[in-house]
N, C-alpha and C positions, 0 to 999 in steps of 0.2 A: 259919608262914603258908603255907609251900610244902610241905605234906604231899601225898604222892602220892594221886591219885584211885584209888578202887577200881574202875577200869574194866578189863574183860577182853575178850578176843576169843575167840569160840567156835571150836573146832577148832585144829589145829596142835599142834606139840610144845611150845609155850610157854604152855599154858593157865594162866590166872590169874596170869600174870607169873612163873611158876616154870619155869626153864629147866634142862633136864637132857639128858645124852647117852644114847642108846640102848645104847651099847656101853661096857663097863667094862673098862679094861685091867688095873687093879690093884684088888683088893678092899680097901676102906678104910672106916674109920668117920668120916672127915672130916679137917679140918685142925686142928692145934694150934699155938698161938703160945707160944713160949718165948724170952724175952729178945730180943725184936725179930727173931725168926726163926720161920718157919713150917715145920712138919713134918707129914708125912702119917701119920695114925694107922693104921699097917699093920705087919704082921710083917716085911715085906720091907724091908731097909735101903735108904735112898736112895743113888743113884749119880750124881746130877746136881745141881749147885748153880747157882741163878740169882740174881744180884744185881740188884735194881731199886732204885736209890737207896741208902739206908742199910738196906734190909730184905733179908734172905737167905731164899731159898726152897729147902729141901732136898727135892728131888723125884726122880722116876724118869724115865729117858730115854725109855722106850717110849711112855707116854701123850702126851708132848709131840711126839715125832716123828710120831706117827700123825695128828696134827691141825694141826700148825704147819709151814708151808713154810719159814719163816725159821729155825726150829730145825734142820730138815734141812740147810739150806745152811750154817749155822754149824758144824755138827758134821762133815758129810761133806766140806765144802770146806776145812776147817781143815787146816793143815800139821802141827798137833800131833796125835800119836797118843794115843788114849785121853783125849780132851778131856772133862772132867767139870765144867767151870766156865764160865759165860757171864755177862757183865755187860751189862745192858740199861738203861743210864742214860737213853737218849733215848726210852724207851717212853712213848707218850701215855697219860695217865691215871694214871701212877705205880704204886706198889705196890698200890693199891686195885683198879685195873683188872686188873693181872696176877693178883691173887689170884682174882678171879672167872673169868678165862680159865683158870687152872690148875684150878680146881674143875670147870669144864666139861670139861676134858680128862680128869679122873678120873671123870666121870659123877656128880658131886655136884650136887644141885639148887641152882640159883642164882636168887635173887629179882631180877627185872628191875623197876626203878622208874625214874621220870623222872630221878632224881638221878644214877644210875650208867650209864644206857643210852648216853649219848654217849661217855663214857670207854671203856666196854667195846667199843663199835662201832669206835672209833679203834684200840684195842689189838688187836682182831681183825684189822683191816686191816694193822696193823704186823706182827703175827705171821703174816700170810698164811694165815689159817684159812679156806680156800676150799672150794668144793664138789669140787674136783679130788681132794682128799685123802679126804674123807668126805662123804657126802650129809647134808644138814642140819647143816652146820658152823656155827661161831659167827657168821660174817659174814652168812649167810643169815637166821639166827634173830634177830639183833639188828636187821637191816634190816627184817625183817617187823614186829618190835615197834615200831620207829620209825614205820613207814608206817601201821599199822593201829590202834595204840593212842595213841602220843604225838601225832601230828599231828591226831587227831580231838578232842583235849582242849585247852582253852584253858590251863589251869594247867600241864599237862605240857609244852606247847609253850614256855611262858615259862621253866619250870625247865630244860628241856634247852638252850634258847638261853643262859640264864645260865651253865650248866655248861660251855658251849663256850668261855668266855673263857680257860680254861687249856689249851685243846686246839688252839691255832693252830700250824701251818696245817692240821692234819689235818681238823678239823671243817669248815673252809672248802673244802678239796679234796674231801671226801666229800659236799658239798652239804647238810650238816646245817643250817648257818646259813641258807642260802637257803630251804630248805624250811620251817624253823620261822618265819622272818620272813614268808613268804607266808601260812602258816597263821594267824599272829597277825593279819596285815593283813586277811585275808578275814573272820575272826571279828569284828574291830573294826568293819568296814564293813557287816556283815550286820545285818539286822533282829533285834534281841535278843529279840523275842517268840517264845516256844516253842523257844528254842535249847537244845541238849543239853549246853552247858557252863555252869559256874557262873562268875560274875564276882566279883572280889575287890576291886573299887574302893571298896566301902563300908567304914566303920570296923569294927573287930573286934567290937564289941558287937552289930552288926546282922548276922545270919546271912545268907549269900548263898544265894539260891534255887538248887537243883540241878535236874537233869533230871526226877527222879521227882516233884518238887513242882510243876514248871511244865508238864509235858506234858498233864495232865488238867485243870488249872485254867484258867478263862477269864481273859483279860487284864483287868486293872482298873487303876485309877489308882494304887493302893498297890503293885501288883506291877510297874509300869512301870520299865524300866531307865533310869537317867539317861544323858545323852550322854557324860559323862566317866567312865563306869564302868571304862574300860581305862587311864586315865592312870596310876594308882598302880602297876599291874602292869608296864607298859612302862617306867616311870621307874627300875626297879631294874637295867635292863640297862646294860652298858658302852656308851660313847658310839658306838663303831663299829657295834655291833649295834643300838643305838637308831636310828642313821642308816639302817641297812638296813630296819628296820621302818617308819620314817616314809616312806622312799622307796617302799616297797611300798604303803603306805596311800595315798600320792598317786596312784599308778598306778590304784588301785581306785576313785578318784574321790570320796574323802571331802571334806566341806566344809573350805575352807581355814581358817575361823575355829576349827574344832575342832583342826586340826593345829597352828595357832599356839598355842592354849591348852595343848596337850600339850607343846609345846616350852617354854613358860614354866614349866609344872609341873616338867619335867625340870631346867631351869636352877635353879629354886629349891631342888631337892634336892641337886644335885651341885656347884654353885658356892658356896663359903662366903661370897663377897662379896655374894651376893644372898639375901635371906630374904623370906618372905612377910609381907605386911602383916597385922597382927593385927586384922583386921576380922571374923573368923569367930566363930561362936557358941561358947559355953563347952563344950557337949557335943562339938562337932567338935574343939575343941582338946584336950580330954581323951582323945579317942579316937585321937589321932595315933599312928602306928606308931613303932616304935623305930628304924627306918632313917632316918637323917639328916633327913628332911623331914617326915613326917606325912601323913596321908591324909584331910585335911579335904575336905568336898565342894566341888566347884568351882562358883562363882556366876556365871560368865560372863567374869570378868576377874580375873587374879591380879596384884595390885599388888606391885611389887618395890621394896625400899628397900636402900640400901647399908648394910652392917653396919660400924659404926665400931669395934667391939670387936676389938682385935688378938689377944685370947686365944682364938681359935677353936680348937676341939679337932679340927677336920678335919685329916686327914693327906694331903690332896690337894696335891701339889706344884705349883709354878708351871708346869712343863712340861705336866703333865696338864691343868691349868686352861686353858692356852693352846690345847691341842688340843680341849678341850670347847667353848671359845668359838668357835674357827674352824669347828668342825663345825656348831654351832648356827647360825652366820651363813649357812653354805652351804645349809642346809635350810629356812630360813624361807620360807614361801610368798611369791611375788612380789606378791600382791594387797595393796592399800593397808592395809586394816584387819585383816589376819590376826593381828597382835600389837599390843599397845598401844605408844604412843609412849614411855611411861614405861619399859617393858621394854627397848625399843631403846636408849634413852639410858643405862640402867644397863649394858646389854651393851657399849655404846660406851665407857663409862667404864672397864670392866674390860679391854676390848681395848686401850685406850691404856696402861693400867697394865702389862699383860702383854706389850706390844710385839708385838701380832698382826701378821700379814702386811699390808703397806700396801694391797694390792688389796682384801682383805676389809674393812679399815677404811673405805676409800672407798665400797665397796658399802653398808656399814652406814650411813655418813653420808647417802648418797642415800636410803636407806629412811627415815631420820629426817626428812630434808627433805620427803618425800612427805606426812607427817602432822605437821609441826611445829606446826600450830595446836592440837594436842592436848597439847603439852608444858606443863609448869609451871616456875616459876622454880627451885624446888629441884632439879629434874632437870637443868636446863640449867647449873647451876653445877658444871661439871666442872673439877677441878683441873688445873693445868698441871704435867706431869711432867718438863719440861725445866728445867735449871738457868738461873739468871739471867734468868728470864722473869717474867711477871705471875703473880699468885696463881691466877687462873682462865684457862682456855684460851680466850682471846678469838678467836684465829684459827680455832679449831674452830667456834665459833658463827657466825663470818663465813661459813665454808664451808657450814654448815647452811642459813643464810639464802640463800646463792646457789643451792643445790639446790632450796630451796623456791620461789624466784622462777622458776627454770627450769621446774619442774613446773607452776606456775601458768600460765606463758606457753604451755607445751605444751598444757595442758588448754583454755585459752581459744582457742587457734588451731586446735584439733581440730574438724573440721566435724561429727563425730558424737560430741560429748561427752555421755556418759551418766553420771550420778551413780549411786553405788552404791545399790540399792534399800533403803529403810528396813526392809522386812520381813525382809531378810537380815542386818541388823545384829545381830551376836551379843550385844553388850552392851545392846541395846535402846534405845540413845540415838538420838534423831532429830537428824540433823545440820542439817536445814533450819531448826530452831528457833533455832539459835545465830547470832551475827553472822557476817559473812563471814570467810574465813580470813585475809585480809590484815590486817583490823582487829585480830583476836585476836593475830596474830603481832606487829603493831606494839606492842600493849600489852605483850606478853611481852618484846620487845626493849627497850622503855623501862624496864621493871622490871629487866631484866638490866643495862642501862647504869647505872642508879642504884646497883645493888649493886657492880658492878666499878669504878665511878668512885672509890671510896674507896681503891683501890690506887694508891699513888704511883708505881709502876713502869709504869702504863698511860700510853702516849704519847697525845698529842693527836691524832695522825694516825689511830691505831687507833680511838679514840673517835669521831672525825668520820666515818670510813669506815663504821663500823657504824651510826651514827645516820642517815646519808644513804643507806643501802643500799635502804631501802624507798621507793617513790614517795610523792609528797605526798598522793595520794588515800587512802593507807592510814591516815592520821591525820586524824580530824575534830577532835581537840583535842590541843594540844601541852603539856598540863600534865605528862605523864610525862617528856617531853624536858626541860622546864624543871627538874623535880626532879633529873634526871640532871646537867644543866649546873650547877645550884647545888651539888650534891654534889661534882662534879669541881672546882669553884672552891674549895670548902672544903678539899679534900684537896691542892690545888696552889696555895698562897697566893703563890708566887713567880712566877706567870705575868706576862708582860709585857702591856702594853695591847693590842698587836697580836694576841697569842695569845688574849686574852680576847675580842676582837672576832671573831676567827676561830671561836672556840668557840661564840659566841652565834649565829652564822649558821645553825646546824643547826636552830634553832627559829624559828617564825613568831609574832611578838607578837600578830598579829590572831587567832590560834587559841587564845589563852590564855583561861581562864575568869576570872570576876570575882575569885575568891580569888587566883588565880595573878597576875593583874595588880596587885592590891593589894600582894601580897608583893613583886613585882618592882619596884614603884615605890619601895619602902623598902629594897631590897636594895643594900647598899653594895659588894658584890662585883661587880656587873654594871657594864659600861662605861656612861658617861654617855649615850652615843648610844642605847644600848639602852633605858635608863630613859626617855629622852625619847620614843622610839618607842612604848613601852608606854603612857605617859601620854597621848600624842597619840591613840593608838588608843582608849583609854578615853574621851577627850573626844568623839571622833567617834561612838562607839557611844552615849554618853549623849545627845549632840545629836540623833542620828537617832531614838533612842527618844522623846525629848521632842517632836521634830517630828512623828513618827508619831502619838503620843498626842494632840497638839494638833489635828492634822488630823482624827483620829477623833472627838474630842469636839466639834470645831467642826461637823462634819457632823451630829452628833446634836442639839446645841443651839448655835445660832449666837450667842446672846446671852451665853454664858458666856465671860469673859475668859481670855486665855492664862495669866495669873498663877495663876488657880485651877487650871488644868491642871497647871502645874508643882507647885503645892502638893499637889494630889491624888496626883501621881506620887511625890512625896517621902514623903507619908504612907503610901503603899503599899509603900515600900521598907523592907526589914528594917533594924533598928537597927544591926546590925553593919556593914552596908554603908554606912549614913550616917556612922558613926564613921570607918570606913576612908576614905570619900570625903573627910571633913573633913581627915584627915591628908594625903590625897593632894593636896587643894587647897592646903594649906600648903606642901607640897613644890613644887607648881606655882608658887605665888607666889614662893617662894625662888629657884626656877630662873629665873623671869621677872626678878626683881631682879638676879640675877647676869648675865643676858643684857643687861639695861639698863646695868649697870655696865661690862660689856665694850664695849658700843656707845659709851658716853661716853668711855671711855679711848681707844677707837679714833678717835673724832672729834678728841680732843685731840692725839693723835699725828699725825693727818692735817693739822691746822692748823699744828702745829709743822713738819711736813714742807713745807707750802706756803710758810711764811715763809722757811725755809732755802733753798728752791728759788728764791724771788724774789731773795733776797740774792745768791745765786750767779749768777743771770742778770744782775743789775746789774753785778757785778764783771766778768763776761765781756764785756758790751756796752761798758763803759768802755774796756777794753783794746783792743778792736777799733776804736773810733772814733779814738783817738789815733794809731794806726798808719796808718789811712787818711788822716787829715788831713796827717800828715807827708809821706806819699807824694804827695798832690795838690799840696802846696806845692812840692815839688821839680819836679813836672811843670809847674806854672805858670811858675816861673822859667826853665825850659828853653825854654818857648814864647816868653817875652818876649825872651830873648836871640836866638832865631831870627828874630823880627820885626825887631829892630834891624839885624841883619846884612843882611836883605833890603833895608832902606832904604839902606844904604851901597852895595850892589852896583848898584842901579837908581835913580839920583837923578832921572831924567827921567820918572818916573811922574807922571801928572796928579794934580792936587790932589783933584778930586772922587772919583776912584777911591780915592785914599789915605784920604780921609775915610771912604769906605764901608768900606775895609779896617779902619781903626781901630775904626769902630763895630762892624763884624762881630766883630773880635777881642775887643773889650771885652765884647760880648754873650756871647761864648763863655767868656771868663774869668769873667764874672759867673755864668754858668750853672754853671761848674765849682765856683767858690767857694761 
């Protein structure tokens, strides 16, 4: 796929990519390879040995000294006399690059192509083949080929940047990576109509249009270039070079949804835990390239699913995967809908599994919270990678929900809140047609609670906190919460009555549907108080419905009795509801009977209590009366004795007053007794 383009530059000493030196130091017929060693085909015996890796080059000293400053220093600055052997193990480009440089020194024609130009340019810099030694030296000619041939070609720029992966840090210091990245970014952002480069984003069976075909043809619908034409080419780059290209593309001002789609495409190719959803056509699937991913046409959104098969043939290690994940997180555009929420959650799953830096994980969680309403239950079921914890990471979902609420509050409080224009939506989905974000998130949380409630390690506190995180206005119906509560009660049968009551507080019985109330009225796992509330709520609603219907029909025909209204309402009620209501009425009657029984027992106990209280009071009153009577008797005797003594002391007292005194004393005694 990466064949060099037959592009040439007119003029110069490197016409048609064939590089040769104007001066020949030693007449030769070329190089010969014998047993992993190169020899010059000449009559003059070699006098200088150069070792590059495990390859030996038997050369002559003069051609190398005339064009390489490094060779001059190694030979003339060496303390050894008659040095005839040099080892260049750190030569960038390896034996292949040195072979081309040596041929250039001997005046042998060298074919410059995109695959070898970066290595040869770094090797020329390493060997110090500058203009000071000879005009038109290797550095000058390779630099000219890079500037005028490679950077003007899309394919060559990609190939050269790919070849720079083995040339660090030489390629970086020589600005080869920067120049290729900017060239690729400029071509990706430019208008593809009438461009002089061919694109390779299409499958292999579809030939890519080249410059000769496009320059004279008028643009038509069939020849239009798709917006994702550059995805496949850019996705073959190493992660650090891919980051450089994406950064340059951002600076050029490309649409953020295209950048996000390119990032998703790259992740699907390089991360073995993420694979594309098999929703493409058969032709596109059959035309996929052999490089780990495939080149199917992009449809606006790439769905990512987690690969459960552990027998993946990818050789990417965990460290490399961690670096890829961290790099992708750092270059995701900050706009809300630049990538899908499914992709973010898949990336978050891998980030937790690979122990990515906490700061990047937090940033990714915030990004997920920005568009949590787009998530699905399958994407939200992220396993917990900590030991002795729940099966799923409930704390993670709690944090995502908190980020979502913060984002909603920020947007609602913003005075200039502007929603993203629907015409710029890359996936073509109209957001205004869907319910509000909070309602969708509430449904998602209810489904998540129902799924995780089956885990016996899930504590009641975590369940309650997650269920009560959203405001009451987010749920118009609590059927989802009721299913979650019922599932939690099934998985935790040993809960106490207090814990069950605490669990049931998360739902509102008045927000339950008819089917949910019918089920709750017969649910033995619910506390009795909750069942009574559900039944009472159902009675109130039925009474209100009957009353409203009666008033409506009375307004229409005043002569129709109320009984016929009830009969009409029951006839219009579905048979399943009538049967369920009959069973509910039986339950109501049984509950009423139990309540009456409790009241009767309570009255009996109250009567027994009153009888015991009266008997106790009688005993208490009897003891108090006898004590007082004895006391008063003693007091009366003491008074009588005092009166008699007074008569003995004063015998001359008149009779009338004495009688009055006796009478008075008698009255007092009678009153006391």
